[in-house]
N, CA, C and O atoms as a GROMACS GRO file, in nm:
protein
  648
    1MET      N    1   3.701  10.111   1.532
    1MET     CA    2   3.842  10.095   1.550
    1MET      C    3   3.866  10.062   1.696
    1MET      O    4   3.815  10.127   1.787
    2ALA      N    5   3.944   9.958   1.714
    2ALA     CA    6   3.968   9.911   1.849
    2ALA      C    7   4.083   9.988   1.911
    2ALA      O    8   4.179  10.026   1.844
    3LYS      N    9   4.070  10.008   2.038
    3LYS     CA   10   4.177  10.077   2.110
    3LYS      C   11   4.294   9.981   2.127
    3LYS      O   12   4.276   9.862   2.151
    4PRO      N   13   4.420  10.036   2.113
    4PRO     CA   14   4.536   9.949   2.128
    4PRO      C   15   4.545   9.897   2.271
    4PRO      O   16   4.510   9.967   2.367
    5GLY      N   17   4.593   9.775   2.284
    5GLY     CA   18   4.609   9.716   2.416
    5GLY      C   19   4.735   9.767   2.482
    5GLY      O   20   4.818   9.836   2.423
    6ILE      N   21   4.745   9.729   2.610
    6ILE     CA   22   4.860   9.774   2.689
    6ILE      C   23   4.993   9.727   2.630
    6ILE      O   24   5.093   9.799   2.637
    7GLU      N   25   4.994   9.608   2.571
    7GLU     CA   26   5.118   9.554   2.512
    7GLU      C   27   5.160   9.635   2.390
    7GLU      O   28   5.278   9.665   2.372
    8GLU      N   29   5.064   9.671   2.307
    8GLU     CA   30   5.097   9.751   2.189
    8GLU      C   31   5.148   9.889   2.228
    8GLU      O   32   5.241   9.941   2.166
    9VAL      N   33   5.087   9.947   2.329
    9VAL     CA   34   5.131  10.078   2.377
    9VAL      C   35   5.271  10.068   2.435
    9VAL      O   36   5.354  10.156   2.412
   10THR      N   37   5.298   9.961   2.510
   10THR     CA   38   5.430   9.940   2.570
   10THR      C   39   5.535   9.923   2.462
   10THR      O   40   5.643   9.982   2.471
   11ARG      N   41   5.506   9.844   2.359
   11ARG     CA   42   5.600   9.826   2.248
   11ARG      C   43   5.626   9.959   2.177
   11ARG      O   44   5.740   9.990   2.142
   12GLY      N   45   5.523  10.036   2.155
   12GLY     CA   46   5.538  10.165   2.089
   12GLY      C   47   5.626  10.260   2.170
   12GLY      O   48   5.711  10.331   2.116
   13LEU      N   49   5.602  10.260   2.303
   13LEU     CA   50   5.683  10.347   2.389
   13LEU      C   51   5.830  10.301   2.392
   13LEU      O   52   5.921  10.384   2.393
   14GLU      N   53   5.853  10.170   2.394
   14GLU     CA   54   5.990  10.118   2.391
   14GLU      C   55   6.060  10.156   2.261
   14GLU      O   56   6.178  10.190   2.261
   15LYS      N   57   5.986  10.152   2.150
   15LYS     CA   58   6.042  10.189   2.021
   15LYS      C   59   6.081  10.338   2.020
   15LYS      O   60   6.188  10.374   1.972
   16VAL      N   61   5.994  10.421   2.072
   16VAL     CA   62   6.020  10.566   2.080
   16VAL      C   63   6.140  10.590   2.173
   16VAL      O   64   6.224  10.675   2.146
   17GLU      N   65   6.145  10.514   2.283
   17GLU     CA   66   6.254  10.529   2.379
   17GLU      C   67   6.389  10.491   2.316
   17GLU      O   68   6.488  10.560   2.336
   18ARG      N   69   6.392  10.382   2.239
   18ARG     CA   70   6.516  10.341   2.172
   18ARG      C   71   6.561  10.449   2.073
   18ARG      O   72   6.679  10.484   2.067
   19ARG      N   73   6.465  10.500   1.996
   19ARG     CA   74   6.500  10.606   1.900
   19ARG      C   75   6.552  10.730   1.971
   19ARG      O   76   6.647  10.793   1.924
   20SER      N   77   6.494  10.765   2.081
   20SER     CA   78   6.538  10.885   2.153
   20SER      C   79   6.678  10.863   2.212
   20SER      O   80   6.757  10.957   2.217
   21LYS      N   81   6.709  10.738   2.256
   21LYS     CA   82   6.844  10.710   2.306
   21LYS      C   83   6.947  10.722   2.192
   21LYS      O   84   7.055  10.778   2.211
   22VAL      N   85   6.912  10.669   2.075
   22VAL     CA   86   7.002  10.679   1.961
   22VAL      C   87   7.028  10.826   1.928
   22VAL      O   88   7.143  10.866   1.910
   23TRP      N   89   6.923  10.906   1.921
   23TRP     CA   90   6.940  11.047   1.889
   23TRP      C   91   7.016  11.121   2.000
   23TRP      O   92   7.091  11.215   1.973
   24MET      N   93   6.997  11.078   2.123
   24MET     CA   94   7.070  11.139   2.234
   24MET      C   95   7.220  11.112   2.217
   24MET      O   96   7.300  11.203   2.235
   25TRP      N   97   7.260  10.987   2.184
   25TRP     CA   98   7.400  10.953   2.166
   25TRP      C   99   7.458  11.021   2.042
   25TRP      O  100   7.572  11.067   2.044
   26VAL      N  101   7.381  11.028   1.935
   26VAL     CA  102   7.427  11.099   1.815
   26VAL      C  103   7.449  11.246   1.846
   26VAL      O  104   7.550  11.304   1.806
   27SER      N  105   7.356  11.306   1.918
   27SER     CA  106   7.369  11.448   1.956
   27SER      C  107   7.490  11.469   2.046
   27SER      O  108   7.563  11.567   2.031
   28PHE      N  109   7.512  11.376   2.141
   28PHE     CA  110   7.626  11.386   2.230
   28PHE      C  111   7.758  11.376   2.152
   28PHE      O  112   7.851  11.452   2.178
   29ALA      N  113   7.764  11.283   2.058
   29ALA     CA  114   7.885  11.266   1.976
   29ALA      C  115   7.911  11.392   1.894
   29ALA      O  116   8.025  11.437   1.886
   30LEU      N  117   7.809  11.448   1.833
   30LEU     CA  118   7.826  11.572   1.757
   30LEU      C  119   7.872  11.687   1.846
   30LEU      O  120   7.953  11.769   1.805
   31PHE      N  121   7.819  11.692   1.968
   31PHE     CA  122   7.859  11.795   2.064
   31PHE      C  123   8.008  11.780   2.099
   31PHE      O  124   8.081  11.879   2.102
   32VAL      N  125   8.051  11.656   2.124
   32VAL     CA  126   8.192  11.631   2.157
   32VAL      C  127   8.281  11.671   2.039
   32VAL      O  128   8.385  11.734   2.059
   33VAL      N  129   8.242  11.636   1.917
   33VAL     CA  130   8.320  11.672   1.799
   33VAL      C  131   8.326  11.824   1.786
   33VAL      O  132   8.433  11.878   1.756
   34LEU      N  133   8.217  11.892   1.806
   34LEU     CA  134   8.213  12.038   1.798
   34LEU      C  135   8.305  12.100   1.902
   34LEU      O  136   8.381  12.192   1.871
   35ILE      N  137   8.300  12.052   2.025
   35ILE     CA  138   8.387  12.103   2.130
   35ILE      C  139   8.534  12.075   2.093
   35ILE      O  140   8.621  12.159   2.115
   36GLY      N  141   8.560  11.958   2.036
   36GLY     CA  142   8.696  11.924   1.993
   36GLY      C  143   8.747  12.022   1.890
   36GLY      O  144   8.861  12.068   1.901
   37PHE      N  145   8.666  12.056   1.791
   37PHE     CA  146   8.708  12.153   1.690
   37PHE      C  147   8.736  12.289   1.752
   37PHE      O  148   8.832  12.357   1.715
   38ILE      N  149   8.652  12.329   1.846
   38ILE     CA  150   8.672  12.458   1.912
   38ILE      C  151   8.803  12.458   1.990
   38ILE      O  152   8.880  12.554   1.984
   39VAL      N  153   8.830  12.350   2.064
   39VAL     CA  154   8.953  12.341   2.142
   39VAL      C  155   9.075  12.340   2.050
   39VAL      O  156   9.173  12.410   2.076
   40VAL      N  157   9.069  12.262   1.942
   40VAL     CA  158   9.182  12.255   1.849
   40VAL      C  159   9.206  12.393   1.786
   40VAL      O  160   9.321  12.437   1.778
   41GLU      N  161   9.102  12.459   1.744
   41GLU     CA  162   9.116  12.591   1.683
   41GLU      C  163   9.173  12.692   1.781
   41GLU      O  164   9.248  12.782   1.743
   42LYS      N  165   9.136  12.678   1.908
   42LYS     CA  166   9.180  12.772   2.010
   42LYS      C  167   9.325  12.748   2.054
   42LYS      O  168   9.401  12.844   2.068
   43PHE      N  169   9.365  12.622   2.075
   43PHE     CA  170   9.493  12.593   2.138
   43PHE      C  171   9.603  12.543   2.044
   43PHE      O  172   9.720  12.554   2.080
   44VAL      N  173   9.571  12.491   1.928
   44VAL     CA  174   9.676  12.442   1.838
   44VAL      C  175   9.769  12.554   1.794
   44VAL      O  176   9.890  12.530   1.790
   45PRO      N  177   9.721  12.674   1.762
   45PRO     CA  178   9.817  12.779   1.728
   45PRO      C  179   9.915  12.809   1.841
   45PRO      O  180  10.026  12.856   1.815
   46LEU      N  181   9.876  12.783   1.966
   46LEU     CA  182   9.968  12.804   2.077
   46LEU      C  183  10.073  12.693   2.083
   46LEU      O  184  10.187  12.718   2.123
   47ILE      N  185  10.034  12.572   2.044
   47ILE     CA  186  10.125  12.458   2.048
   47ILE      C  187  10.214  12.457   1.924
   47ILE      O  188  10.335  12.438   1.936
   48VAL      N  189  10.156  12.477   1.808
   48VAL     CA  190  10.229  12.476   1.681
   48VAL      C  191  10.213  12.614   1.616
   48VAL      O  192  10.123  12.634   1.534
   49PRO      N  193  10.300  12.707   1.652
   49PRO     CA  194  10.286  12.841   1.595
   49PRO      C  195  10.314  12.843   1.446
   49PRO      O  196  10.394  12.763   1.394
   50ARG      N  197  10.249  12.932   1.379
   50ARG     CA  198  10.266  12.945   1.235
   50ARG      C  199  10.396  13.019   1.203
   50ARG      O  200  10.450  13.005   1.092
   51LYS      N  201  10.446  13.097   1.298
   51LYS     CA  202  10.568  13.174   1.277
   51LYS      C  203  10.650  13.169   1.406
   51LYS      O  204  10.597  13.192   1.514
   52ILE      N  205  10.777  13.139   1.392
   52ILE     CA  206  10.866  13.137   1.507
   52ILE      C  207  10.970  13.245   1.485
   52ILE      O  208  11.032  13.250   1.378
   53ALA      N  209  10.990  13.328   1.583
   53ALA     CA  210  11.090  13.435   1.572
   53ALA      C  211  11.184  13.426   1.692
   53ALA      O  212  11.140  13.414   1.806
   54ALA      N  213  11.313  13.433   1.664
   54ALA     CA  214  11.413  13.429   1.771
   54ALA      C  215  11.545  13.481   1.716
   54ALA      O  216  11.562  13.495   1.595
   55HIS      N  217  11.637  13.511   1.807
   55HIS     CA  218  11.770  13.553   1.767
   55HIS      C  219  11.863  13.434   1.749
   55HIS      O  220  11.968  13.445   1.686
   56LYS      N  221  11.823  13.319   1.805
   56LYS     CA  222  11.908  13.200   1.798
   56LYS      C  223  11.822  13.074   1.804
   56LYS      O  224  11.729  13.065   1.883
   57PHE      N  225  11.856  12.977   1.717
   57PHE     CA  226  11.794  12.846   1.718
   57PHE      C  227  11.904  12.743   1.738
   57PHE      O  228  12.011  12.754   1.677
   58VAL      N  229  11.880  12.645   1.822
   58VAL     CA  230  11.977  12.540   1.847
   58VAL      C  231  11.909  12.406   1.826
   58VAL      O  232  11.804  12.380   1.885
   59LEU      N  233  11.968  12.320   1.742
   59LEU     CA  234  11.917  12.184   1.721
   59LEU      C  235  12.010  12.089   1.794
   59LEU      O  236  12.132  12.095   1.779
   60LYS      N  237  11.951  12.000   1.874
   60LYS     CA  238  12.030  11.905   1.952
   60LYS      C  239  11.997  11.762   1.909
   60LYS      O  240  11.886  11.733   1.863
   61ASP      N  241  12.096  11.674   1.924
   61ASP     CA  242  12.073  11.534   1.892
   61ASP      C  243  12.012  11.462   2.012
   61ASP      O  244  11.978  11.526   2.112
   62ARG      N  245  11.996  11.330   2.003
   62ARG     CA  246  11.932  11.252   2.110
   62ARG      C  247  12.006  11.262   2.242
   62ARG      O  248  11.945  11.247   2.348
   63THR      N  249  12.136  11.286   2.237
   63THR     CA  250  12.215  11.292   2.360
   63THR      C  251  12.216  11.432   2.422
   63THR      O  252  12.271  11.451   2.530
   64GLY      N  253  12.156  11.528   2.354
   64GLY     CA  254  12.153  11.665   2.405
   64GLY      C  255  12.266  11.752   2.352
   64GLY      O  256  12.278  11.869   2.389
   65MET      N  257  12.350  11.695   2.265
   65MET     CA  258  12.462  11.769   2.207
   65MET      C  259  12.410  11.866   2.100
   65MET      O  260  12.328  11.828   2.016
   66SER      N  261  12.458  11.988   2.105
   66SER     CA  262  12.422  12.088   2.004
   66SER      C  263  12.486  12.048   1.871
   66SER      O  264  12.608  12.036   1.862
   67ARG      N  265  12.402  12.029   1.769
   67ARG     CA  266  12.453  11.984   1.638
   67ARG      C  267  12.436  12.090   1.530
   67ARG      O  268  12.506  12.085   1.429
   68ALA      N  269  12.346  12.184   1.549
   68ALA     CA  270  12.327  12.292   1.451
   68ALA      C  271  12.280  12.417   1.523
   68ALA      O  272  12.201  12.410   1.617
   69ARG      N  273  12.331  12.531   1.478
   69ARG     CA  274  12.290  12.659   1.537
   69ARG      C  275  12.267  12.759   1.425
   69ARG      O  276  12.344  12.768   1.330
   70LEU      N  277  12.161  12.832   1.439
   70LEU     CA  278  12.128  12.941   1.347
   70LEU      C  279  12.109  13.064   1.434
   70LEU      O  280  12.024  13.064   1.523
   71TYR      N  281  12.187  13.167   1.408
   71TYR     CA  282  12.175  13.285   1.493
   71TYR      C  283  12.214  13.411   1.417
   71TYR      O  284  12.276  13.406   1.311
   72VAL      N  285  12.174  13.523   1.474
   72VAL     CA  286  12.210  13.654   1.423
   72VAL      C  287  12.279  13.727   1.537
   72VAL      O  288  12.225  13.738   1.647
   73ASP      N  289  12.400  13.778   1.510
   73ASP     CA  290  12.471  13.855   1.612
   73ASP      C  291  12.510  13.991   1.554
   73ASP      O  292  12.456  14.032   1.451
   74ASP      N  293  12.600  14.060   1.619
   74ASP     CA  294  12.638  14.195   1.576
   74ASP      C  295  12.706  14.199   1.439
   74ASP      O  296  12.707  14.303   1.374
   75SER      N  297  12.762  14.085   1.395
   75SER     CA  298  12.833  14.087   1.268
   75SER      C  299  12.751  14.033   1.151
   75SER      O  300  12.787  14.058   1.036
   76GLY      N  301  12.642  13.960   1.177
   76GLY     CA  302  12.560  13.908   1.068
   76GLY      C  303  12.484  13.782   1.107
   76GLY      O  304  12.463  13.755   1.225
   77ALA      N  305  12.444  13.704   1.006
   77ALA     CA  306  12.368  13.582   1.026
   77ALA      C  307  12.459  13.462   1.001
   77ALA      O  308  12.537  13.462   0.906
   78VAL      N  309  12.448  13.359   1.086
   78VAL     CA  310  12.537  13.243   1.078
   78VAL      C  311  12.457  13.115   1.098
   78VAL      O  312  12.367  13.108   1.183
   79LEU      N  313  12.492  13.014   1.019
   79LEU     CA  314  12.438  12.879   1.035
   79LEU      C  315  12.558  12.787   1.052
   79LEU      O  316  12.643  12.779   0.963
   80LYS      N  317  12.565  12.716   1.166
   80LYS     CA  318  12.677  12.627   1.194
   80LYS      C  319  12.628  12.485   1.214
   80LYS      O  320  12.523  12.462   1.275
   81PHE      N  321  12.705  12.390   1.162
   81PHE     CA  322  12.677  12.247   1.183
   81PHE      C  323  12.795  12.187   1.258
   81PHE      O  324  12.911  12.216   1.225
   82ALA      N  325  12.767  12.104   1.358
   82ALA     CA  326  12.871  12.045   1.441
   82ALA      C  327  12.872  11.894   1.427
   82ALA      O  328  12.773  11.832   1.387
   83ASP      N  329  12.988  11.834   1.460
   83ASP     CA  330  12.998  11.688   1.460
   83ASP      C  331  12.944  11.633   1.592
   83ASP      O  332  12.889  11.708   1.673
   84THR      N  333  12.960  11.503   1.615
   84THR     CA  334  12.904  11.441   1.735
   84THR      C  335  12.970  11.487   1.864
   84THR      O  336  12.914  11.468   1.972
   85SER      N  337  13.089  11.547   1.854
   85SER     CA  338  13.154  11.599   1.974
   85SER      C  339  13.118  11.745   2.000
   85SER      O  340  13.162  11.803   2.099
   86GLY      N  341  13.040  11.805   1.911
   86GLY     CA  342  12.997  11.944   1.929
   86GLY      C  343  13.087  12.046   1.862
   86GLY      O  344  13.064  12.166   1.874
   87LEU      N  345  13.190  11.999   1.792
   87LEU     CA  346  13.284  12.088   1.724
   87LEU      C  347  13.226  12.134   1.590
   87LEU      O  348  13.179  12.051   1.512
   88THR      N  349  13.230  12.264   1.564
   88THR     CA  350  13.178  12.318   1.438
   88THR      C  351  13.263  12.266   1.322
   88THR      O  352  13.385  12.278   1.322
   89ARG      N  353  13.194  12.207   1.224
   89ARG     CA  354  13.264  12.152   1.107
   89ARG      C  355  13.224  12.222   0.977
   89ARG      O  356  13.301  12.219   0.880
   90THR      N  357  13.109  12.284   0.973
   90THR     CA  358  13.063  12.356   0.854
   90THR      C  359  12.993  12.484   0.900
   90THR      O  360  12.917  12.483   0.997
   91MET      N  361  13.020  12.594   0.830
   91MET     CA  362  12.960  12.721   0.868
   91MET      C  363  12.922  12.799   0.742
   91MET      O  364  13.000  12.808   0.647
   92LEU      N  365  12.804  12.854   0.743
   92LEU     CA  366  12.755  12.939   0.635
   92LEU      C  367  12.722  13.073   0.700
   92LEU      O  368  12.648  13.078   0.798
   93GLY      N  369  12.776  13.181   0.645
   93GLY     CA  370  12.753  13.310   0.709
   93GLY      C  371  12.741  13.423   0.610
   93GLY      O  372  12.793  13.418   0.499
   94VAL      N  373  12.670  13.526   0.653
   94VAL     CA  374  12.657  13.650   0.578
   94VAL      C  375  12.678  13.763   0.678
   94VAL      O  376  12.605  13.774   0.777
   95THR      N  377  12.778  13.847   0.653
   95THR     CA  378  12.805  13.956   0.745
   95THR      C  379  12.723  14.079   0.709
   95THR      O  380  12.672  14.092   0.598
   96ASP      N  381  12.713  14.169   0.804
   96ASP     CA  382  12.639  14.294   0.782
   96ASP      C  383  12.709  14.384   0.681
   96ASP      O  384  12.645  14.470   0.621
   97TYR      N  385  12.839  14.366   0.662
   97TYR     CA  386  12.912  14.451   0.567
   97TYR      C  387  12.923  14.387   0.428
   97TYR      O  388  12.994  14.440   0.343
   98GLY      N  389  12.855  14.274   0.404
   98GLY     CA  390  12.842  14.222   0.269
   98GLY      C  391  12.917  14.097   0.232
   98GLY      O  392  12.898  14.046   0.122
   99THR      N  393  13.001  14.044   0.320
   99THR     CA  394  13.075  13.923   0.289
   99THR      C  395  12.988  13.801   0.315
   99THR      O  396  12.917  13.795   0.416
  100SER      N  397  12.993  13.704   0.226
  100SER     CA  398  12.923  13.577   0.250
  100SER      C  399  13.022  13.464   0.226
  100SER      O  400  13.106  13.472   0.137
  101SER      N  401  13.011  13.359   0.308
  101SER     CA  402  13.106  13.249   0.292
  101SER      C  403  13.050  13.117   0.341
  101SER      O  404  12.961  13.112   0.427
  102LEU      N  405  13.104  13.012   0.284
  102LEU     CA  406  13.079  12.875   0.326
  102LEU      C  407  13.214  12.820   0.367
  102LEU      O  408  13.308  12.822   0.287
  103ARG      N  409  13.225  12.772   0.491
  103ARG     CA  410  13.354  12.726   0.544
  103ARG      C  411  13.343  12.582   0.591
  103ARG      O  412  13.241  12.540   0.647
  104PHE      N  413  13.450  12.508   0.567
  104PHE     CA  414  13.459  12.370   0.615
  104PHE      C  415  13.579  12.360   0.708
  104PHE      O  416  13.687  12.409   0.675
  105MET      N  417  13.560  12.297   0.824
  105MET     CA  418  13.667  12.285   0.923
  105MET      C  419  13.711  12.140   0.938
  105MET      O  420  13.637  12.047   0.907
  106ASP      N  421  13.835  12.123   0.987
  106ASP     CA  422  13.885  11.988   1.011
  106ASP      C  423  13.843  11.939   1.150
  106ASP      O  424  13.765  12.005   1.218
  107HIS      N  425  13.895  11.823   1.190
  107HIS     CA  426  13.855  11.763   1.318
  107HIS      C  427  13.906  11.842   1.439
  107HIS      O  428  13.867  11.813   1.553
  108LYS      N  429  13.993  11.942   1.416
  108LYS     CA  430  14.041  12.027   1.525
  108LYS      C  431  13.969  12.162   1.528
  108LYS      O  432  13.993  12.243   1.617
  109GLY      N  433  13.881  12.185   1.431
  109GLY     CA  434  13.807  12.310   1.425
  109GLY      C  435  13.875  12.417   1.341
  109GLY      O  436  13.826  12.529   1.335
  110ASN      N  437  13.986  12.384   1.275
  110ASN     CA  438  14.056  12.481   1.190
  110ASN      C  439  13.988  12.489   1.054
  110ASN      O  440  13.957  12.386   0.993
  111THR      N  441  13.966  12.611   1.007
  111THR     CA  442  13.907  12.630   0.875
  111THR      C  443  14.005  12.581   0.769
  111THR      O  444  14.121  12.623   0.766
  112ARG      N  445  13.958  12.492   0.682
  112ARG     CA  446  14.045  12.434   0.578
  112ARG      C  447  14.001  12.475   0.438
  112ARG      O  448  14.084  12.483   0.348
  113VAL      N  449  13.872  12.501   0.418
  113VAL     CA  450  13.819  12.541   0.288
  113VAL      C  451  13.726  12.659   0.307
  113VAL      O  452  13.639  12.658   0.395
  114ILE      N  453  13.744  12.761   0.224
  114ILE     CA  454  13.655  12.878   0.225
  114ILE      C  455  13.609  12.903   0.083
  114ILE      O  456  13.690  12.913  -0.010
  115LEU      N  457  13.480  12.913   0.067
  115LEU     CA  458  13.419  12.953  -0.060
  115LEU      C  459  13.337  13.076  -0.026
  115LEU      O  460  13.246  13.069   0.056
  116GLY      N  461  13.368  13.188  -0.089
  116GLY     CA  462  13.296  13.308  -0.049
  116GLY      C  463  13.300  13.421  -0.149
  116GLY      O  464  13.364  13.413  -0.254
  117VAL      N  465  13.230  13.526  -0.112
  117VAL     CA  466  13.228  13.650  -0.189
  117VAL      C  467  13.253  13.763  -0.090
  117VAL      O  468  13.181  13.778   0.009
  118LEU      N  469  13.356  13.843  -0.118
  118LEU     CA  470  13.389  13.954  -0.030
  118LEU      C  471  13.292  14.070  -0.052
  118LEU      O  472  13.214  14.071  -0.147
  119ALA      N  473  13.300  14.167   0.037
  119ALA     CA  474  13.212  14.283   0.027
  119ALA      C  475  13.230  14.358  -0.104
  119ALA      O  476  13.135  14.419  -0.154
  120ASN      N  477  13.351  14.354  -0.161
  120ASN     CA  478  13.375  14.422  -0.288
  120ASN      C  479  13.340  14.334  -0.408
  120ASN      O  480  13.385  14.360  -0.519
  121ALA      N  481  13.262  14.230  -0.385
  121ALA     CA  482  13.209  14.140  -0.488
  121ALA      C  483  13.314  14.048  -0.548
  121ALA      O  484  13.291  13.991  -0.656
  122LEU      N  485  13.428  14.030  -0.482
  122LEU     CA  486  13.530  13.939  -0.532
  122LEU      C  487  13.501  13.797  -0.483
  122LEU      O  488  13.504  13.772  -0.362
  123PRO      N  489  13.473  13.705  -0.574
  123PRO     CA  490  13.450  13.566  -0.533
  123PRO      C  491  13.583  13.495  -0.512
  123PRO      O  492  13.684  13.535  -0.569
  124GLY      N  493  13.583  13.391  -0.430
  124GLY     CA  494  13.706  13.318  -0.410
  124GLY      C  495  13.687  13.180  -0.351
  124GLY      O  496  13.589  13.153  -0.283
  125LEU      N  497  13.784  13.094  -0.380
  125LEU     CA  498  13.792  12.961  -0.322
  125LEU      C  499  13.932  12.949  -0.267
  125LEU      O  500  14.030  12.966  -0.340
  126TYR      N  501  13.943  12.920  -0.137
  126TYR     CA  502  14.072  12.915  -0.071
  126TYR      C  503  14.084  12.786   0.007
  126TYR      O  504  13.993  12.746   0.079
  127LEU      N  505  14.202  12.720  -0.007
  127LEU     CA  506  14.232  12.598   0.066
  127LEU      C  507  14.346  12.628   0.162
  127LEU      O  508  14.448  12.685   0.123
  128LYS      N  509  14.328  12.589   0.289
  128LYS     CA  510  14.427  12.620   0.393
  128LYS      C  511  14.492  12.492   0.445
  128LYS      O  512  14.433  12.384   0.440
  129ASP      N  513  14.615  12.507   0.496
  129ASP     CA  514  14.684  12.392   0.553
  129ASP      C  515  14.647  12.375   0.701
  129ASP      O  516  14.561  12.447   0.752
  130VAL      N  517  14.712  12.279   0.768
  130VAL     CA  518  14.680  12.253   0.909
  130VAL      C  519  14.719  12.369   0.999
  130VAL      O  520  14.670  12.379   1.111
  131ASN      N  521  14.807  12.457   0.951
  131ASN     CA  522  14.848  12.575   1.028
  131ASN      C  523  14.763  12.697   0.996
  131ASN      O  524  14.797  12.809   1.036
  132ARG      N  525  14.652  12.677   0.925
  132ARG     CA  526  14.555  12.780   0.889
  132ARG      C  527  14.611  12.883   0.791
  132ARG      O  528  14.562  12.996   0.784
  133LYS      N  529  14.712  12.845   0.715
  133LYS     CA  530  14.768  12.934   0.614
  133LYS      C  531  14.707  12.898   0.478
  133LYS      O  532  14.697  12.780   0.442
  134THR      N  533  14.667  13.001   0.404
  134THR     CA  534  14.611  12.978   0.271
  134THR      C  535  14.722  12.930   0.179
  134THR      O  536  14.825  12.996   0.164
  135ARG      N  537  14.701  12.812   0.118
  135ARG     CA  538  14.804  12.753   0.032
  135ARG      C  539  14.762  12.753  -0.114
  135ARG      O  540  14.847  12.763  -0.203
  136ILE      N  541  14.631  12.743  -0.139
  136ILE     CA  542  14.580  12.744  -0.277
  136ILE      C  543  14.464  12.842  -0.282
  136ILE      O  544  14.378  12.843  -0.195
  137GLY      N  545  14.463  12.924  -0.386
  137GLY     CA  546  14.355  13.020  -0.400
  137GLY      C  547  14.312  13.035  -0.545
  137GLY      O  548  14.391  13.020  -0.638
  138LEU      N  549  14.186  13.066  -0.561
  138LEU     CA  550  14.129  13.091  -0.692
  138LEU      C  551  14.031  13.207  -0.673
  138LEU      O  552  13.941  13.199  -0.590
  139THR      N  553  14.049  13.312  -0.750
  139THR     CA  554  13.961  13.428  -0.736
  139THR      C  555  13.950  13.500  -0.870
  139THR      O  556  14.018  13.466  -0.967
  140ILE      N  557  13.862  13.599  -0.874
  140ILE     CA  558  13.847  13.685  -0.992
  140ILE      C  559  13.863  13.828  -0.944
  140ILE      O  560  13.791  13.873  -0.856
  141LEU      N  561  13.957  13.899  -1.003
  141LEU     CA  562  13.986  14.037  -0.964
  141LEU      C  563  13.878  14.132  -1.016
  141LEU      O  564  13.798  14.094  -1.102
  142PRO      N  565  13.874  14.256  -0.965
  142PRO     CA  566  13.773  14.352  -1.010
  142PRO      C  567  13.774  14.377  -1.160
  142PRO      O  568  13.671  14.410  -1.218
  143ASN      N  569  13.892  14.362  -1.225
  143ASN     CA  570  13.899  14.382  -1.370
  143ASN      C  571  13.857  14.257  -1.447
  143ASN      O  572  13.881  14.247  -1.567
  144THR      N  573  13.796  14.161  -1.379
  144THR     CA  574  13.746  14.033  -1.432
  144THR      C  575  13.857  13.936  -1.469
  144THR      O  576  13.832  13.837  -1.536
  145GLU      N  577  13.979  13.965  -1.425
  145GLU     CA  578  14.090  13.875  -1.452
  145GLU      C  579  14.091  13.762  -1.349
  145GLU      O  580  14.092  13.788  -1.229
  146PRO      N  581  14.091  13.636  -1.395
  146PRO     CA  582  14.097  13.525  -1.300
  146PRO      C  583  14.240  13.507  -1.248
  146PRO      O  584  14.337  13.527  -1.321
  147VAL      N  585  14.250  13.469  -1.123
  147VAL     CA  586  14.381  13.448  -1.062
  147VAL      C  587  14.378  13.316  -0.985
  147VAL      O  588  14.283  13.286  -0.913
  148MET      N  589  14.487  13.237  -1.004
  148MET     CA  590  14.504  13.115  -0.929
  148MET      C  591  14.645  13.117  -0.873
  148MET      O  592  14.738  13.159  -0.942
  149PHE      N  593  14.662  13.073  -0.748
  149PHE     CA  594  14.795  13.073  -0.689
  149PHE      C  595  14.816  12.952  -0.599
  149PHE      O  596  14.722  12.894  -0.546
  150LEU      N  597  14.945  12.917  -0.585
  150LEU     CA  598  14.990  12.814  -0.491
  150LEU      C  599  15.098  12.878  -0.406
  150LEU      O  600  15.187  12.945  -0.458
  151LYS      N  601  15.090  12.858  -0.274
  151LYS     CA  602  15.188  12.919  -0.184
  151LYS      C  603  15.254  12.812  -0.098
  151LYS      O  604  15.197  12.706  -0.073
  152ASP      N  605  15.376  12.843  -0.052
  152ASP     CA  606  15.444  12.752   0.039
  152ASP      C  607  15.407  12.787   0.183
  152ASP      O  608  15.321  12.871   0.208
  153GLU      N  609  15.473  12.721   0.278
  153GLU     CA  610  15.441  12.743   0.419
  153GLU      C  611  15.471  12.886   0.465
  153GLU      O  612  15.408  12.937   0.557
  154ALA      N  613  15.567  12.950   0.400
  154ALA     CA  614  15.603  13.087   0.435
  154ALA      C  615  15.516  13.188   0.360
  154ALA      O  616  15.541  13.309   0.366
  155ARG      N  617  15.415  13.140   0.291
  155ARG     CA  618  15.322  13.221   0.212
  155ARG      C  619  15.389  13.287   0.092
  155ARG      O  620  15.340  13.389   0.042
  156GLU      N  621  15.497  13.231   0.047
  156GLU     CA  622  15.562  13.278  -0.076
  156GLU      C  623  15.499  13.206  -0.193
  156GLU      O  624  15.465  13.088  -0.185
  157ASN      N  625  15.482  13.278  -0.303
  157ASN     CA  626  15.420  13.218  -0.422
  157ASN      C  627  15.508  13.110  -0.480
  157ASN      O  628  15.625  13.133  -0.511
  158LEU      N  629  15.452  12.992  -0.495
  158LEU     CA  630  15.517  12.883  -0.568
  158LEU      C  631  15.480  12.892  -0.715
  158LEU      O  632  15.560  12.864  -0.804
  159TRP      N  633  15.358  12.931  -0.738
  159TRP     CA  634  15.305  12.942  -0.874
  159TRP      C  635  15.187  13.038  -0.871
  159TRP      O  636  15.109  13.041  -0.776
  160ARG      N  637  15.176  13.114  -0.978
  160ARG     CA  638  15.064  13.207  -0.988
  160ARG      C  639  15.031  13.226  -1.134
  160ARG      O  640  15.119  13.237  -1.219
  161ALA      N  641  14.902  13.229  -1.162
  161ALA     CA  642  14.856  13.253  -1.298
  161ALA      C  643  14.743  13.354  -1.293
  161ALA      O  644  14.650  13.335  -1.214
  162PRO      N  645  14.745  13.452  -1.368
  162PRO     CA  646  14.856  13.504  -1.448
  162PRO      C  647  14.953  13.576  -1.359
  162PRO      O  648  15.054  13.628  -1.407
   0.00000   0.00000   0.00000
């Protein structure tokens, strides 16, 4: 058996060298991916928490105007939506004493429609005029009797059933 010449040995070493470079780059890429997973696992929970807790959340539009607020205060939990001028136009709330309501306001911020349930479990729908006086109401009394009424500006009954 003849001994390999210098050229054959050189070609063999070059082939081994190319393979070792490929494995070196593959190993480096796997190392980078592994470090990436470790960094993501370590820091992503800090960036994107799984649970957010606060007493108040404020959502703002592109101009920085507060458009929605969710908060808890001494009287209960409230969710408010505002128009482009920042005026509250819709409000959903639950008080600590048991009343829950959905309210709609006009362009001046006056409550015009209330749909709610009082603490004594009486449901109701009330429509108010521009002076914030209830003019139309629909409710169910504790004895399960439904009541509907229409009132004038002086809050005198125009019509009531029953």
